[in-house]
C-alpha positions as CSV (number, residue, x, y, z in Angstrom):
1,X,-18.8,-98.8,22.9
2,X,-15.7,-96.8,22.2
3,X,-13.8,-99.9,21.1
4,X,-16.5,-100.7,18.5
5,X,-16.2,-97.3,16.8
6,X,-12.6,-97.8,15.5
7,X,-13.6,-101.3,14.3
8,X,-16.6,-99.9,12.4
9,X,-14.4,-97.1,10.9
10,X,-11.9,-99.7,9.7
11,X,-14.6,-101.8,8.1
12,X,-16.1,-98.8,6.4
13,X,-12.6,-97.8,5.1
14,X,-12.0,-101.3,3.8
15,X,-15.4,-101.4,2.0
16,X,-14.7,-97.9,0.5
17,X,-11.3,-99.1,-0.8
18,X,-12.7,-102.3,-2.2
19,X,-15.5,-100.4,-4.0
20,X,-13.0,-97.9,-5.4
21,X,-10.8,-100.8,-6.6
22,X,-13.7,-102.6,-8.3
23,X,-14.9,-99.4,-10.0
24,X,-11.4,-98.5,-11.4
25,X,-10.4,-102.1,-12.4
26,X,-13.7,-102.8,-14.2
27,X,-13.6,-99.7,-16.4
28,X,-12.3,-99.9,-19.9
29,X,-10.3,-96.7,-19.6
30,X,-11.8,-95.3,-22.8
31,X,-13.5,-92.0,-23.6
32,X,-16.6,-91.5,-25.6
33,X,-15.2,-93.3,-28.7
34,X,-13.1,-96.3,-29.6
35,X,-11.0,-97.1,-32.6
36,X,-12.2,-99.8,-34.9
37,X,-10.0,-101.0,-37.7
38,X,-10.9,-102.5,-41.1
39,X,-8.6,-104.0,-43.8
40,X,-8.6,-102.4,-47.2
41,X,-9.2,-104.7,-50.2
42,X,-5.4,-104.9,-50.7
43,X,-5.5,-107.2,-47.7
44,X,-2.7,-105.5,-45.9
45,X,-3.6,-101.9,-45.1
46,X,-5.4,-101.2,-41.8
47,X,-7.6,-98.1,-41.6
48,X,-8.9,-96.8,-38.3
49,X,-12.2,-95.2,-37.8
50,X,-13.8,-93.8,-34.6
51,X,-17.0,-95.2,-33.3
52,X,-19.0,-93.6,-30.5
53,X,-19.7,-95.7,-27.4
54,X,-22.9,-95.9,-25.6
55,X,-23.2,-95.6,-21.8
56,X,-21.3,-98.7,-20.9
57,X,-17.6,-98.3,-20.2
58,X,-16.7,-101.6,-18.5
59,X,-14.1,-103.5,-20.5
60,X,-16.3,-106.6,-21.3
61,X,-19.1,-104.4,-22.7
62,X,-16.7,-102.3,-24.7
63,X,-14.9,-105.4,-26.0
64,X,-18.2,-106.9,-27.2
65,X,-19.2,-103.6,-28.8
66,X,-15.8,-103.2,-30.5
67,X,-15.9,-106.8,-31.8
68,X,-19.4,-106.3,-33.1
69,X,-18.3,-103.1,-34.9
70,X,-15.2,-104.8,-36.4
71,X,-17.3,-107.7,-37.7
72,X,-19.9,-105.4,-39.2
73,X,-17.2,-103.5,-40.9
74,X,-17.1,-99.9,-42.1
75,X,-20.0,-98.1,-43.7
76,X,-21.3,-99.4,-47.0
77,X,-19.5,-97.9,-50.0
78,X,-16.1,-98.2,-48.2
79,X,-13.8,-100.6,-50.0
80,X,-12.9,-103.1,-47.3
81,X,-12.5,-106.8,-46.6
82,X,-15.6,-107.9,-44.8
83,X,-16.8,-110.8,-42.8
84,X,-19.8,-112.6,-44.3
85,X,-22.8,-110.3,-43.7
86,X,-24.6,-112.8,-41.4
87,X,-21.6,-113.3,-39.1
88,X,-22.5,-112.3,-35.5
89,X,-20.4,-111.8,-32.3
90,X,-21.9,-114.2,-29.8
91,X,-19.7,-113.3,-26.8
92,X,-16.6,-111.4,-25.8
93,X,-14.9,-112.7,-22.7
94,X,-12.1,-110.6,-21.2
95,X,-9.2,-112.0,-19.2
96,X,-6.6,-109.3,-19.5
97,X,-4.3,-109.4,-21.4
98,X,-6.5,-111.6,-23.7
99,X,-10.0,-111.4,-25.0
100,X,-11.9,-114.4,-26.5
101,X,-14.3,-113.5,-29.3
102,X,-17.0,-116.1,-30.0
103,X,-18.3,-115.8,-33.6
104,X,-21.4,-117.4,-35.2
105,X,-20.7,-120.3,-37.6
106,X,-21.7,-118.0,-40.4
107,X,-18.0,-117.0,-40.5
108,X,-17.3,-120.4,-42.0
109,X,-18.6,-119.2,-45.3
110,X,-15.7,-116.7,-45.5
111,X,-13.3,-119.1,-47.2
112,X,-12.7,-116.7,-50.0
113,X,-9.0,-117.1,-50.1
114,X,-6.0,-116.5,-47.8
115,X,-5.7,-112.8,-48.3
116,X,-9.3,-112.0,-47.6
117,X,-9.7,-114.4,-44.8
118,X,-6.6,-113.0,-43.1
119,X,-7.9,-109.4,-43.7
120,X,-11.1,-110.1,-41.9
121,X,-9.3,-111.3,-38.8
122,X,-6.6,-108.7,-39.0
123,X,-9.1,-105.9,-38.6
124,X,-10.8,-107.7,-35.7
125,X,-7.4,-108.3,-33.9
126,X,-6.2,-104.8,-34.4
127,X,-9.5,-103.5,-33.1
128,X,-9.4,-105.7,-30.0
129,X,-5.8,-105.0,-29.2
130,X,-6.5,-101.2,-29.4
131,X,-8.4,-101.7,-26.1
132,X,-6.6,-101.0,-22.9
133,X,-4.6,-104.0,-21.6
134,X,-5.5,-106.3,-24.5
135,X,-2.6,-107.9,-26.4
136,X,-4.1,-111.0,-27.8
137,X,-7.3,-112.4,-29.2
138,X,-8.6,-116.0,-29.0
139,X,-11.2,-117.0,-31.6
140,X,-14.1,-119.4,-31.0
141,X,-16.8,-120.5,-33.4
142,X,-20.1,-121.2,-31.7
143,X,-18.2,-121.6,-28.4
144,X,-15.7,-124.1,-29.9
145,X,-12.0,-123.6,-30.6
146,X,-11.2,-124.5,-34.2
147,X,-7.9,-125.0,-35.9
148,X,-8.9,-123.0,-39.0
149,X,-11.9,-121.9,-41.0
150,X,-12.9,-124.3,-43.9
151,X,-10.6,-122.4,-46.2
152,X,-7.7,-123.3,-44.0
153,X,-5.7,-120.1,-44.5
154,X,-5.4,-118.7,-41.0
155,X,-4.7,-120.8,-37.9
156,X,-7.2,-119.9,-35.2
157,X,-6.2,-122.4,-32.5
158,X,-3.5,-120.1,-31.1
159,X,-4.1,-116.6,-29.7
160,X,-3.7,-113.9,-32.4
161,X,-1.9,-110.6,-31.9
162,X,-0.8,-107.8,-34.2
163,X,2.4,-109.7,-34.7
164,X,0.4,-112.6,-36.2
165,X,-0.1,-110.6,-39.3
């Protein structure tokens, strides 16, 4: 019986360490707000704004929320480059240091010109790379990798980073 006790303590210790590791590694490391960026109508200037988070703090949930806020854009009345109004974020998959954002095909209607198309994705990429540990963003449309949008102004078949702009 005495030999079993150290073994049980060792198992308990290992379970506690594993639980602590899981808890720490699956948290986004953010407070109550995140920074979301939008691109001004000049197509080059990024403007940050703070958005309050809900209860979820795990990185996949925060990434999905951040992408959704970036695609929705700033409040109405703010002059900003915007994704088409019906564009939705279908998924955000995190594999640090990258995140893959899957957008609805409504984004295809954003072929408004190079400056505006680039501005849409610049705000999204800056928002995602503001999250802890994220340095690049992969874009998918309805789950599929595409070379460009129909306008053909921005290559989407390679990961995007802040240096892409």
